[in-house]
py3Dmol code that shows the C-alpha trace and the ligand (Angstrom):
import py3Dmol

protein = """\
ATOM      1  CA  UNK A   1      -0.090  -0.068  -0.009  1.00  0.00           C
ATOM      2  CA  UNK A   2       2.471   2.527   1.252  1.00  0.00           C
ATOM      3  CA  UNK A   3       6.231   2.676   1.421  1.00  0.00           C
ATOM      4  CA  UNK A   4       7.420   2.857   4.933  1.00  0.00           C
ATOM      5  CA  UNK A   5       9.603   1.125   7.701  1.00  0.00           C
ATOM      6  CA  UNK A   6       6.951  -1.671   8.025  1.00  0.00           C
ATOM      7  CA  UNK A   7       6.845  -2.451   4.409  1.00  0.00           C
ATOM      8  CA  UNK A   8       6.798  -6.229   3.888  1.00  0.00           C
ATOM      9  CA  UNK A   9       5.613  -6.867   7.385  1.00  0.00           C
ATOM     10  CA  UNK A  10       2.221  -8.490   8.505  1.00  0.00           C
ATOM     11  CA  UNK A  11       0.671  -7.329  11.688  1.00  0.00           C
ATOM     12  CA  UNK A  12      -2.411  -8.565  13.380  1.00  0.00           C
ATOM     13  CA  UNK A  13      -4.437  -6.183  15.642  1.00  0.00           C
ATOM     14  CA  UNK A  14      -7.470  -7.043  17.550  1.00  0.00           C
ATOM     15  CA  UNK A  15      -9.997  -4.513  18.753  1.00  0.00           C
ATOM     16  CA  UNK A  16     -13.283  -3.523  20.232  1.00  0.00           C
ATOM     17  CA  UNK A  17     -15.414  -5.448  22.579  1.00  0.00           C
ATOM     18  CA  UNK A  18     -16.831  -8.818  21.983  1.00  0.00           C
ATOM     19  CA  UNK A  19     -20.458  -9.765  22.285  1.00  0.00           C
ATOM     20  CA  UNK A  20     -21.234 -13.174  24.055  1.00  0.00           C
ATOM     21  CA  UNK A  21     -24.766 -14.261  23.339  1.00  0.00           C
ATOM     22  CA  UNK A  22     -27.422 -15.148  25.908  1.00  0.00           C
ATOM     23  CA  UNK A  23     -29.898 -15.913  23.267  1.00  0.00           C
ATOM     24  CA  UNK A  24     -30.230 -15.030  19.644  1.00  0.00           C
ATOM     25  CA  UNK A  25     -31.381 -11.411  20.597  1.00  0.00           C
ATOM     26  CA  UNK A  26     -29.528 -10.823  23.690  1.00  0.00           C
ATOM     27  CA  UNK A  27     -25.862 -10.626  24.655  1.00  0.00           C
ATOM     28  CA  UNK A  28     -23.210  -9.534  27.189  1.00  0.00           C
ATOM     29  CA  UNK A  29     -20.905  -6.925  26.102  1.00  0.00           C
ATOM     30  CA  UNK A  30     -18.557  -4.159  27.544  1.00  0.00           C
ATOM     31  CA  UNK A  31     -18.052  -0.417  26.916  1.00  0.00           C
ATOM     32  CA  UNK A  32     -14.795  -0.662  24.579  1.00  0.00           C
ATOM     33  CA  UNK A  33     -15.189   1.742  21.815  1.00  0.00           C
ATOM     34  CA  UNK A  34     -12.504   0.251  19.596  1.00  0.00           C
ATOM     35  CA  UNK A  35     -10.983   3.657  19.202  1.00  0.00           C
ATOM     36  CA  UNK A  36      -7.367   2.848  20.385  1.00  0.00           C
ATOM     37  CA  UNK A  37      -7.305  -0.421  18.245  1.00  0.00           C
ATOM     38  CA  UNK A  38      -8.452   1.376  15.263  1.00  0.00           C
ATOM     39  CA  UNK A  39      -6.046   4.236  15.727  1.00  0.00           C
ATOM     40  CA  UNK A  40      -3.122   1.603  16.154  1.00  0.00           C
ATOM     41  CA  UNK A  41      -4.314  -0.221  12.795  1.00  0.00           C
ATOM     42  CA  UNK A  42      -4.409   2.960  10.933  1.00  0.00           C
ATOM     43  CA  UNK A  43      -0.852   3.998  12.216  1.00  0.00           C
ATOM     44  CA  UNK A  44       0.625   0.666  11.191  1.00  0.00           C
ATOM     45  CA  UNK A  45      -0.948   1.117   7.673  1.00  0.00           C
ATOM     46  CA  UNK A  46       0.584   4.300   7.326  1.00  0.00           C
ATOM     47  CA  UNK A  47       4.037   2.961   8.033  1.00  0.00           C
ATOM     48  CA  UNK A  48       3.555   0.481   5.316  1.00  0.00           C
ATOM     49  CA  UNK A  49       2.395  -2.651   7.152  1.00  0.00           C
ATOM     50  CA  UNK A  50       0.093  -5.132   5.998  1.00  0.00           C
ATOM     51  CA  UNK A  51      -2.724  -5.202   8.822  1.00  0.00           C
ATOM     52  CA  UNK A  52      -5.247  -7.910   9.536  1.00  0.00           C
ATOM     53  CA  UNK A  53      -7.585  -6.016  11.873  1.00  0.00           C
ATOM     54  CA  UNK A  54      -9.752  -8.406  13.857  1.00  0.00           C
ATOM     55  CA  UNK A  55     -12.454  -6.502  15.386  1.00  0.00           C
ATOM     56  CA  UNK A  56     -15.716  -7.161  17.519  1.00  0.00           C
ATOM     57  CA  UNK A  57     -18.678  -4.750  17.261  1.00  0.00           C
ATOM     58  CA  UNK A  58     -16.943  -1.428  17.725  1.00  0.00           C
ATOM     59  CA  UNK A  59     -18.543   1.982  18.038  1.00  0.00           C
ATOM     60  CA  UNK A  60     -15.668   3.511  15.748  1.00  0.00           C
ATOM     61  CA  UNK A  61     -15.494   2.523  12.017  1.00  0.00           C
ATOM     62  CA  UNK A  62     -12.488   0.433  11.135  1.00  0.00           C
ATOM     63  CA  UNK A  63      -9.580   2.194   9.206  1.00  0.00           C
ATOM     64  CA  UNK A  64      -9.099   2.308   5.524  1.00  0.00           C
ATOM     65  CA  UNK A  65      -6.429  -0.072   3.923  1.00  0.00           C
ATOM     66  CA  UNK A  66      -6.732  -3.105   6.431  1.00  0.00           C
ATOM     67  CA  UNK A  67      -7.821  -6.597   5.945  1.00  0.00           C
ATOM     68  CA  UNK A  68     -11.055  -6.505   7.929  1.00  0.00           C
ATOM     69  CA  UNK A  69     -12.191  -9.506   9.870  1.00  0.00           C
ATOM     70  CA  UNK A  70     -15.352  -8.818  11.630  1.00  0.00           C
ATOM     71  CA  UNK A  71     -16.311 -11.132  14.721  1.00  0.00           C
ATOM     72  CA  UNK A  72     -18.596 -11.119  17.370  1.00  0.00           C
ATOM     73  CA  UNK A  73     -17.259 -13.534  20.180  1.00  0.00           C
ATOM     74  CA  UNK A  74     -14.097 -14.389  21.807  1.00  0.00           C
ATOM     75  CA  UNK A  75     -14.011 -17.734  20.452  1.00  0.00           C
ATOM     76  CA  UNK A  76     -14.512 -16.541  16.900  1.00  0.00           C
ATOM     77  CA  UNK A  77     -11.713 -13.603  17.590  1.00  0.00           C
ATOM     78  CA  UNK A  78      -9.312 -16.447  18.712  1.00  0.00           C
ATOM     79  CA  UNK A  79     -10.131 -18.487  15.475  1.00  0.00           C
ATOM     80  CA  UNK A  80      -9.718 -15.787  13.149  1.00  0.00           C
ATOM     81  CA  UNK A  81      -6.307 -14.676  14.905  1.00  0.00           C
ATOM     82  CA  UNK A  82      -5.012 -17.884  14.586  1.00  0.00           C
ATOM     83  CA  UNK A  83      -6.032 -18.381  10.956  1.00  0.00           C
ATOM     84  CA  UNK A  84      -4.214 -15.065  10.135  1.00  0.00           C
ATOM     85  CA  UNK A  85      -0.984 -16.230  11.545  1.00  0.00           C
ATOM     86  CA  UNK A  86       1.847 -16.051  10.640  1.00  0.00           C
ATOM     87  CA  UNK A  87       2.593 -12.449  11.488  1.00  0.00           C
ATOM     88  CA  UNK A  88       5.731 -10.335  12.414  1.00  0.00           C
ATOM     89  CA  UNK A  89       3.765  -8.577  15.213  1.00  0.00           C
ATOM     90  CA  UNK A  90       0.570  -8.943  17.035  1.00  0.00           C
ATOM     91  CA  UNK A  91      -1.255  -6.291  18.992  1.00  0.00           C
ATOM     92  CA  UNK A  92      -4.051  -7.222  21.282  1.00  0.00           C
ATOM     93  CA  UNK A  93      -6.197  -3.931  21.899  1.00  0.00           C
ATOM     94  CA  UNK A  94      -9.467  -5.726  22.033  1.00  0.00           C
ATOM     95  CA  UNK A  95     -11.540  -5.942  25.313  1.00  0.00           C
ATOM     96  CA  UNK A  96     -12.411  -9.446  25.020  1.00  0.00           C
ATOM     97  CA  UNK A  97     -15.022 -10.898  27.447  1.00  0.00           C
ATOM     98  CA  UNK A  98     -13.752 -12.889  30.202  1.00  0.00           C
ATOM     99  CA  UNK A  99     -16.652 -15.002  30.146  1.00  0.00           C
ATOM    100  CA  UNK A 100     -19.536 -16.455  27.952  1.00  0.00           C
ATOM    101  CA  UNK A 101     -22.768 -17.871  28.685  1.00  0.00           C
ATOM    102  CA  UNK A 102     -22.592 -21.606  28.973  1.00  0.00           C
ATOM    103  CA  UNK A 103     -25.149 -23.245  26.757  1.00  0.00           C
ATOM    104  CA  UNK A 104     -26.621 -19.995  25.241  1.00  0.00           C
ATOM    105  CA  UNK A 105     -30.261 -20.426  24.066  1.00  0.00           C
ATOM    106  CA  UNK A 106     -30.908 -21.205  20.548  1.00  0.00           C
ATOM    107  CA  UNK A 107     -34.378 -19.690  21.070  1.00  0.00           C
ATOM    108  CA  UNK A 108     -35.433 -16.277  22.503  1.00  0.00           C
ATOM    109  CA  UNK A 109     -35.747 -16.926  26.412  1.00  0.00           C
ATOM    110  CA  UNK A 110     -39.486 -15.963  27.395  1.00  0.00           C
ATOM    111  CA  UNK A 111     -40.656 -14.401  30.412  1.00  0.00           C
ATOM    112  CA  UNK A 112     -42.940 -16.896  32.485  1.00  0.00           C
ATOM    113  CA  UNK A 113     -46.222 -16.250  33.897  1.00  0.00           C
ATOM    114  CA  UNK A 114     -44.866 -17.312  37.305  1.00  0.00           C
ATOM    115  CA  UNK A 115     -42.186 -14.610  37.392  1.00  0.00           C
ATOM    116  CA  UNK A 116     -39.271 -17.106  37.352  1.00  0.00           C
ATOM    117  CA  UNK A 117     -36.102 -15.483  36.365  1.00  0.00           C
ATOM    118  CA  UNK A 118     -33.408 -17.309  34.229  1.00  0.00           C
ATOM    119  CA  UNK A 119     -29.929 -17.975  35.616  1.00  0.00           C
ATOM    120  CA  UNK A 120     -26.959 -17.577  33.494  1.00  0.00           C
ATOM    121  CA  UNK A 121     -24.006 -19.904  34.081  1.00  0.00           C
ATOM    122  CA  UNK A 122     -20.817 -18.431  32.794  1.00  0.00           C
ATOM    123  CA  UNK A 123     -17.774 -20.284  31.463  1.00  0.00           C
ATOM    124  CA  UNK A 124     -14.167 -18.843  30.880  1.00  0.00           C
ATOM    125  CA  UNK A 125     -13.247 -17.571  27.547  1.00  0.00           C
ATOM    126  CA  UNK A 126      -9.890 -18.460  25.892  1.00  0.00           C
ATOM    127  CA  UNK A 127      -7.196 -15.986  26.567  1.00  0.00           C
ATOM    128  CA  UNK A 128      -6.322 -15.084  22.996  1.00  0.00           C
ATOM    129  CA  UNK A 129      -3.164 -12.909  24.139  1.00  0.00           C
ATOM    130  CA  UNK A 130      -1.832 -15.844  26.192  1.00  0.00           C
ATOM    131  CA  UNK A 131      -2.338 -18.516  23.650  1.00  0.00           C
ATOM    132  CA  UNK A 132      -0.573 -16.594  20.975  1.00  0.00           C
ATOM    133  CA  UNK A 133       2.329 -15.534  23.255  1.00  0.00           C
ATOM    134  CA  UNK A 134       2.841 -18.989  24.339  1.00  0.00           C
ATOM    135  CA  UNK A 135       2.879 -20.623  20.979  1.00  0.00           C
ATOM    136  CA  UNK A 136       5.580 -23.193  20.523  1.00  0.00           C
ATOM    137  CA  UNK A 137       5.755 -22.644  16.771  1.00  0.00           C
ATOM    138  CA  UNK A 138       4.649 -19.704  14.765  1.00  0.00           C
ATOM    139  CA  UNK A 139       4.863 -17.028  17.568  1.00  0.00           C
ATOM    140  CA  UNK A 140       4.991 -13.425  16.034  1.00  0.00           C
ATOM    141  CA  UNK A 141       8.371 -11.871  16.928  1.00  0.00           C
ATOM    142  CA  UNK A 142       6.771  -9.211  18.795  1.00  0.00           C
ATOM    143  CA  UNK A 143       3.471  -9.877  20.945  1.00  0.00           C
ATOM    144  CA  UNK A 144       1.939  -6.761  22.529  1.00  0.00           C
ATOM    145  CA  UNK A 145      -0.936  -6.728  25.122  1.00  0.00           C
ATOM    146  CA  UNK A 146      -2.946  -4.039  26.808  1.00  0.00           C
ATOM    147  CA  UNK A 147      -3.550  -3.814  30.466  1.00  0.00           C
ATOM    148  CA  UNK A 148      -6.491  -1.481  31.527  1.00  0.00           C
ATOM    149  CA  UNK A 149      -6.041  -1.011  35.105  1.00  0.00           C
ATOM    150  CA  UNK A 150      -7.562   1.209  37.698  1.00  0.00           C
ATOM    151  CA  UNK A 151      -4.941   0.955  40.404  1.00  0.00           C
ATOM    152  CA  UNK A 152      -1.255  -0.054  40.838  1.00  0.00           C
ATOM    153  CA  UNK A 153      -1.022   0.456  36.904  1.00  0.00           C
ATOM    154  CA  UNK A 154       2.758  -0.613  36.658  1.00  0.00           C
ATOM    155  CA  UNK A 155       2.809  -3.349  39.206  1.00  0.00           C
ATOM    156  CA  UNK A 156      -0.390  -5.093  37.696  1.00  0.00           C
ATOM    157  CA  UNK A 157       0.654  -4.770  34.240  1.00  0.00           C
ATOM    158  CA  UNK A 158       4.242  -6.036  34.963  1.00  0.00           C
ATOM    159  CA  UNK A 159       2.718  -9.097  36.562  1.00  0.00           C
ATOM    160  CA  UNK A 160       0.339  -9.468  33.530  1.00  0.00           C
ATOM    161  CA  UNK A 161       3.289  -9.415  31.222  1.00  0.00           C
ATOM    162  CA  UNK A 162       5.045 -12.115  32.740  1.00  0.00           C
ATOM    163  CA  UNK A 163       1.669 -14.222  33.336  1.00  0.00           C
ATOM    164  CA  UNK A 164       0.639 -13.756  29.654  1.00  0.00           C
ATOM    165  CA  UNK A 165       4.146 -14.306  28.140  1.00  0.00           C
ATOM    166  CA  UNK A 166       3.852 -11.243  25.845  1.00  0.00           C
ATOM    167  CA  UNK A 167       6.763  -8.902  25.029  1.00  0.00           C
ATOM    168  CA  UNK A 168       5.349  -5.608  25.705  1.00  0.00           C
ATOM    169  CA  UNK A 169       2.426  -4.393  27.693  1.00  0.00           C
ATOM    170  CA  UNK A 170       0.675  -1.174  26.952  1.00  0.00           C
ATOM    171  CA  UNK A 171      -0.788  -0.093  30.316  1.00  0.00           C
ATOM    172  CA  UNK A 172      -3.341   2.624  30.989  1.00  0.00           C
ATOM    173  CA  UNK A 173      -5.344   3.783  33.834  1.00  0.00           C
ATOM    174  CA  UNK A 174      -9.025   3.561  33.094  1.00  0.00           C
ATOM    175  CA  UNK A 175     -10.288   5.179  36.326  1.00  0.00           C
ATOM    176  CA  UNK A 176     -13.542   7.007  35.485  1.00  0.00           C
ATOM    177  CA  UNK A 177     -12.008  10.279  36.397  1.00  0.00           C
ATOM    178  CA  UNK A 178      -9.381   9.825  33.617  1.00  0.00           C
ATOM    179  CA  UNK A 179     -12.124   9.976  31.053  1.00  0.00           C
ATOM    180  CA  UNK A 180      -9.960   7.563  28.857  1.00  0.00           C
ATOM    181  CA  UNK A 181     -12.308   4.729  28.273  1.00  0.00           C
ATOM    182  CA  UNK A 182     -14.506   5.985  25.592  1.00  0.00           C
ATOM    183  CA  UNK A 183     -12.665   9.130  25.454  1.00  0.00           C
ATOM    184  CA  UNK A 184     -10.209  10.620  22.600  1.00  0.00           C
ATOM    185  CA  UNK A 185      -7.146  10.806  24.797  1.00  0.00           C
ATOM    186  CA  UNK A 186      -4.860   8.064  26.161  1.00  0.00           C
ATOM    187  CA  UNK A 187      -2.139   8.163  28.978  1.00  0.00           C
ATOM    188  CA  UNK A 188      -0.031   5.029  28.704  1.00  0.00           C
ATOM    189  CA  UNK A 189       2.909   3.295  30.298  1.00  0.00           C
ATOM    190  CA  UNK A 190       4.985   1.061  27.986  1.00  0.00           C
ATOM    191  CA  UNK A 191       6.189  -2.106  29.959  1.00  0.00           C
ATOM    192  CA  UNK A 192       8.825  -4.162  28.402  1.00  0.00           C
ATOM    193  CA  UNK A 193      11.643  -6.424  29.546  1.00  0.00           C
ATOM    194  CA  UNK A 194      13.743  -3.349  30.614  1.00  0.00           C
ATOM    195  CA  UNK A 195      11.139  -1.806  32.671  1.00  0.00           C
ATOM    196  CA  UNK A 196       8.262   0.847  32.599  1.00  0.00           C
ATOM    197  CA  UNK A 197       8.444   4.118  30.321  1.00  0.00           C
ATOM    198  CA  UNK A 198       5.683   6.560  31.157  1.00  0.00           C
ATOM    199  CA  UNK A 199       4.239   8.296  27.927  1.00  0.00           C
ATOM    200  CA  UNK A 200       2.635  11.787  28.183  1.00  0.00           C
ATOM    201  CA  UNK A 201      -0.985  11.911  27.677  1.00  0.00           C
ATOM    202  CA  UNK A 202      -1.874  12.420  24.182  1.00  0.00           C
ATOM    203  CA  UNK A 203      -4.644  11.817  21.677  1.00  0.00           C
ATOM    204  CA  UNK A 204      -5.278   7.995  20.883  1.00  0.00           C
ATOM    205  CA  UNK A 205      -3.864   8.747  17.264  1.00  0.00           C
ATOM    206  CA  UNK A 206      -0.599  10.222  18.833  1.00  0.00           C
ATOM    207  CA  UNK A 207      -0.164   7.281  21.138  1.00  0.00           C
ATOM    208  CA  UNK A 208      -0.937   4.932  18.096  1.00  0.00           C
ATOM    209  CA  UNK A 209       1.659   6.506  15.881  1.00  0.00           C
ATOM    210  CA  UNK A 210       4.349   6.370  18.696  1.00  0.00           C
ATOM    211  CA  UNK A 211       3.423   2.688  19.346  1.00  0.00           C
ATOM    212  CA  UNK A 212       3.570   1.951  15.421  1.00  0.00           C
ATOM    213  CA  UNK A 213       7.084   3.746  15.365  1.00  0.00           C
ATOM    214  CA  UNK A 214       8.354   1.665  18.155  1.00  0.00           C
ATOM    215  CA  UNK A 215       7.163  -1.596  16.679  1.00  0.00           C
ATOM    216  CA  UNK A 216       9.040  -0.487  13.275  1.00  0.00           C
ATOM    217  CA  UNK A 217      12.210   0.212  15.267  1.00  0.00           C
ATOM    218  CA  UNK A 218      11.895  -3.173  17.222  1.00  0.00           C
ATOM    219  CA  UNK A 219      11.472  -5.251  13.933  1.00  0.00           C
ATOM    220  CA  UNK A 220      13.840  -3.444  11.895  1.00  0.00           C
ATOM    221  CA  UNK A 221      13.760  -3.712   7.882  1.00  0.00           C
ATOM    222  CA  UNK A 222      11.941  -6.633   6.568  1.00  0.00           C
TER     223      UNK A 222
END
"""
ligand_1 = """\
21
C5P
O -6.190 -10.157 31.429
P -6.841 -8.861 30.848
O -8.009 -9.096 30.235
O -6.545 -7.749 31.484
O -5.866 -8.669 29.787
C -5.767 -7.637 28.750
C -5.119 -8.095 27.519
O -5.299 -9.579 27.084
C -5.406 -7.361 26.244
O -4.469 -7.208 25.457
C -6.628 -8.176 25.711
O -6.639 -7.980 24.249
C -5.929 -9.500 25.742
N -6.976 -10.732 26.147
C -7.143 -11.700 25.135
N -8.027 -12.612 25.357
C -8.842 -12.676 26.500
C -8.790 -11.660 27.502
C -7.747 -10.629 27.232
O -6.675 -11.360 24.041
N -9.706 -13.502 26.586
"""
view = py3Dmol.view(width=600, height=400)
view.addModel(protein, "pdb")
view.setStyle({"model": 0}, {"cartoon": {"style": "trace"}})
view.addModel(ligand_1, "xyz")
view.setStyle({"model": 1}, {"stick": {}})
view.zoomTo()
view.show()
């Protein structure tokens, strides 16, 4: 598409929330807008990467120039990500639901005359970031996760990096008073093997540009 330091590189980006069905008309979701993931994909395209953009039902449109893969659930997202491998880098910006409804109904659940309410049993979703990070074969050279925390951001994110086995964690404080979740700005700390680097608060597109440049630097020329 364009010339740039990521020309010849394939990067997978996950973005948006996932929707986990309760029945054909209802689902469990979260407040992720997909803004940061879209901005990252766009910045990578600008630097010349081939980007597979795997997104749940986001509230912002996907960027131009990506290979778009629309998914609903965490399970679908995992399958689509794995099918998109191999990749030079993978960035997991999606807010994947931790749980799905066990035995989701194939028919709309009805109210009963007696006022009985349904009980939802939840089961854990696969951790896509951890699965890709810990692949024995075909692991992208650079695997990047996100950590949305409300407290002890660096400590929690550093532990998350170790637990998941990814190379970098982009950590941010999503406490309501920051206005970051659903907002246009982000303030992140990049955590790698050497420690934590605090980035100044900036627009999500500025953060994305800086991250894409850092990825290009880490991968070097193709
Ligand atoms: O454990 P936690 O959900 O806080 O981890 C966040 C990171 O893990 C994000 O990069 C997110 O995209 C990724 N993740 C994933 N699959 C899950 C849960 C989280 O890829 N099931």
